[in-house]
C-alpha positions in Angstrom: 16.8 0.8 -12.3 16.5 4.3 -13.8 17.5 6.7 -11.2 17.1 10.4 -11.5 19.8 11.8 -9.3 19.3 15.5 -8.1 22.7 17.0 -6.5 22.2 19.6 -4.1 25.4 18.8 -2.2 28.3 18.4 -4.7 30.2 16.3 -2.3 27.9 13.6 -3.7 29.0 13.9 -7.2 32.5 13.7 -6.0 31.8 10.5 -4.1 30.3 8.9 -7.3 26.7 8.6 -5.8 25.2 7.9 -9.3 27.3 4.7 -10.0 27.1 3.5 -6.4 23.3 3.9 -6.5 23.2 2.0 -10.0 25.1 -0.8 -8.8 23.3 -1.2 -5.5 19.8 -0.7 -7.2 20.6 -3.3 -10.2 21.7 -6.0 -7.4 18.6 -5.2 -5.5 16.3 -5.6 -8.7 18.0 -8.9 -9.6 17.8 -10.3 -6.4 14.2 -9.4 -6.1 13.5 -10.7 -9.8 12.6 -7.1 -11.0 13.5 -6.0 -14.7 15.5 -2.8 -13.7 14.5 -0.9 -16.9 11.0 -1.1 -15.9 11.3 0.8 -12.6 12.2 4.4 -11.9 12.9 6.5 -8.6 14.4 9.9 -7.8 17.5 10.1 -5.3 18.0 13.5 -3.8 21.8 13.9 -2.8 21.6 16.6 0.1 23.4 17.6 3.2 22.4 17.4 7.0 20.6 20.8 7.0 18.3 19.7 4.1 17.4 16.3 5.2 16.9 17.5 8.8 14.2 19.9 7.3 12.6 17.3 5.4 12.6 15.0 8.4 10.9 17.7 10.3 8.3 18.4 7.6 7.4 14.8 6.9 8.1 12.8 10.0 7.9 15.7 12.8 11.7 14.8 13.7 13.7 18.2 12.8 17.0 16.5 13.0 19.5 14.8 10.4 19.1 11.2 9.3 21.0 9.2 7.0 18.1 8.4 4.4 14.4 9.2 3.9 11.9 7.5 1.5 8.6 8.4 -0.1 7.0 5.7 -1.8 4.7 6.4 -4.8 2.1 4.0 -3.4 1.8 1.9 -0.1 2.9 -1.7 -0.8 3.4 -2.8 2.9 1.9 -6.1 3.8 -0.8 -6.4 6.5 1.0 -9.6 8.0 4.1 -8.8 9.9 7.2 -10.3 8.3 5.3 -11.0 4.9 7.1 -10.1 1.6 5.7 -7.0 0.4 3.3 -6.6 -2.7 5.6 -6.5 -5.9 4.9 -3.5 -7.9 3.5 -3.8 -11.3 6.4 -3.6 -13.9 6.5 -0.7 -16.4 8.7 -0.7 -19.5 11.8 0.9 -20.7 9.9 3.4 -22.7 7.4 4.0 -19.8 9.0 2.9 -16.5 6.7 2.4 -13.2 7.8 5.4 -10.7 8.5 3.9 -7.4 9.2 7.2 -5.2 11.6 9.3 -4.0 14.8 8.9 -1.7 16.8 11.5 0.0 20.3 10.7 1.3 22.6 13.1 3.7 26.3 13.2 2.9 27.2 14.3 6.5 25.5 11.8 8.4 26.4 9.0 6.0 30.1 10.1 6.3 30.0 10.2 9.9 28.4 7.0 10.4 30.7 5.3 8.0 33.7 6.7 10.0 32.2 5.7 13.3 31.2 2.2 12.4 34.7 1.5 10.5 33.2 1.1 7.2 34.1 2.1 3.8 31.9 5.1 2.7 30.8 3.5 -0.6 29.6 0.5 1.3 27.5 2.3 3.7 26.2 4.5 0.9 25.2 1.4 -1.2 23.5 -0.1 1.9 21.6 3.2 2.7 20.5 3.2 -1.1 19.1 -0.5 -0.9 17.4 0.4 2.4 15.7 3.3 1.0 14.6 1.5 -2.3 13.3 -1.4 -0.2 11.0 1.1 1.6 9.7 2.3 -1.6 9.0 -1.4 -2.3 7.0 -1.8 0.8 9.7 -3.3 3.2 9.7 -1.4 6.7 11.1 -2.1 10.1 8.4 -1.0 12.5 7.5 -4.2 13.6 10.3 -6.8 14.7 9.2 -9.4 12.2 9.2 -6.7 9.3 12.6 -5.6 10.5 14.0 -9.1 10.4 12.8 -9.5 6.9 14.1 -6.4 5.8 17.3 -6.7 7.3 17.6 -10.2 5.8 16.8 -8.9 2.1 19.4 -6.0 2.8 22.2 -8.6 3.9 21.4 -11.0 0.9 21.7 -8.1 -1.7 24.8 -6.6 -0.2 26.5 -10.0 0.1 25.9 -10.4 -3.7 27.9 -7.2 -4.2 30.8 -8.6 -2.0 29.8 -6.5 0.8 29.5 -7.5 4.5 26.1 -7.7 6.4 25.7 -4.4 7.8 23.8 -6.0 10.8 26.4 -8.4 12.0 29.4 -6.3 12.1 
């Protein structure tokens, strides 16, 4: 998957976010049967202050969160627990744009420490989580949350990472 990473917080560069995101997104694409060269997204690597502002502006929740996503188009299914519509693939020359993700260093680090998880594993989980939102997965309804969590766990399992919902 083609990722345009925008670093607002240099700690993300030191943490190797671009490599972690590439690994996580390639695993997601393979799991979903998508050609990674046909899709593109933007990843904003920010801090808690920036994500709190974004969360306030777009969700009316002016507090930090770990990850936010803005899909280019709505692919959410009408039936709870149904698999979202697969996006039309682009090409390596003209990839389909999926949308934007923002990820906050401070919250990710705090959550990883509190949950006793390695920081890179938690980051890869959140990148997959955010990208699945771009693809139409959601967790508002229970059936949708069950589906999304299962898909996340399957993808992370292929990376050798534990199920983040069963720890």
